[in-house]
Structure formats: structure tokens, C-alpha cells
KEKELUM-349899 format. One line per field, with one value per residue (C-alpha): residue number from 1; x, y, z. Coordinates in pm, 1 decimal, always signed. Example, Ala and Ser with C-alpha at 12.3 -4.5 7.8 and 13.67 -1.06 7.14 Angstrom:
BEGIN
filum (1/2);
east (+1230.0/+1367.0);
north (-450.0/-106.0);
up (+780.0/+714.0);
END
This chain:
BEGIN
filum (1/2/3/4/5/6/7/8/9/10/11/12/13/14/15/16/17/18/19/20/21/22/23/24/25/26/27/28/29/30/31/32/33/34/35/36/37/38/39/40/41/42/43/44/45/46/47/48/49/50/51/52/53/54/55/56/57/58/59/60/61/62/63/64/65/66/67);
east (+2464.1/+2776.9/+2677.1/+2356.8/+2520.1/+2806.3/+2475.6/+2331.5/+2638.7/+2701.8/+2350.9/+2384.2/+2637.3/+2417.0/+2123.7/+2069.1/+2170.7/+1923.1/+1941.8/+1920.8/+1634.5/+1584.0/+1327.5/+1137.5/+1055.2/+830.1/+631.7/+246.2/+44.0/-234.6/-520.4/-369.4/-364.9/-705.2/-811.6/-631.8/-791.3/-1152.3/-1066.0/-938.1/-1241.0/-1488.9/-1268.9/-1311.3/-1721.5/-1751.9/-1543.5/-1739.1/-2086.3/-1968.6/-1839.5/-2165.9/-2345.3/-2140.0/-2208.1/-2591.3/-2606.1/-2387.9/-2154.7/-1768.4/-1587.3/-1510.8/-1713.6/-2084.7/-2151.3/-2333.1/-2119.8);
north (-2941.0/-2770.7/-2537.9/-2460.2/-2417.7/-2183.4/-1979.9/-1927.2/-1823.5/-1584.8/-1441.3/-1442.0/-1146.7/-941.0/-929.3/-627.5/-630.9/-607.4/-313.8/-382.9/-174.1/-111.7/-356.4/-40.1/+67.9/-257.6/-213.6/-187.3/+81.4/-37.0/+125.8/-36.1/-387.0/-363.9/-280.1/-565.3/-824.5/-668.5/-720.2/-1095.3/-1147.5/-1018.3/-1204.6/-1538.2/-1460.4/-1422.8/-1743.1/-1957.8/-1850.1/-1860.1/-2226.0/-2307.3/-2209.8/-2440.7/-2737.6/-2678.5/-2661.1/-2962.3/-2785.5/-2852.5/-2499.4/-2325.5/-2512.3/-2509.8/-2879.5/-3086.6/-3339.1);
up (-1353.8/-1291.2/-1576.6/-1386.5/-1045.6/-1184.7/-1366.4/-1047.4/-832.3/-1117.2/-1088.5/-712.7/-706.9/-899.2/-635.8/-424.7/-56.1/+209.6/+430.2/+796.9/+962.3/+1330.6/+1443.7/+1605.6/+1262.7/+1192.6/+1489.6/+1479.3/+1676.6/+1878.0/+1648.3/+1312.7/+1490.3/+1580.9/+1235.1/+1107.3/+1356.2/+1287.6/+914.5/+954.0/+1158.5/+883.1/+617.6/+848.5/+858.0/+488.7/+402.0/+665.6/+513.6/+162.9/+261.9/+429.6/+137.4/-84.4/+117.2/+159.7/-233.0/-280.7/-527.2/-499.1/-412.1/-734.7/-976.2/-1093.8/-1107.6/-864.3/-676.6);
END
């Protein structure tokens, strides 16, 4: 166990340091935010309709065999 901890500590010293980025550089503009919201709504609708089809057919998600 001590060997693993020593190995982990040694490898931690070789990791790259994260840069500090100004918070404002990560802000999304309104148009980008709206495009993302529409995309999520569409994806959720597709998932809902796919889940409803699986329930109607009696199939388990991701399988081709009936329950």
C-alpha cells in the first residue's frame, strides 16, 4: 500500500498545472444559450418518444427480446 501511495505522489508532480482563466471568458452569449436550450428540448422529446415506443412494444431498452 505504501508503494502505491509513493508512486501516486511521484506521478502527481508531473501533472500540468491548470491556468487561471478570467470568469468572463466562460460566459455564453444569449444566442448560444438559446441554441443549447432548443437542442436539449429536442433531445428530450426524442428520448421521451423512444421510451414510449419501447414501453408499448414490451421490449426492454437496448434489447430485442420481449420481457
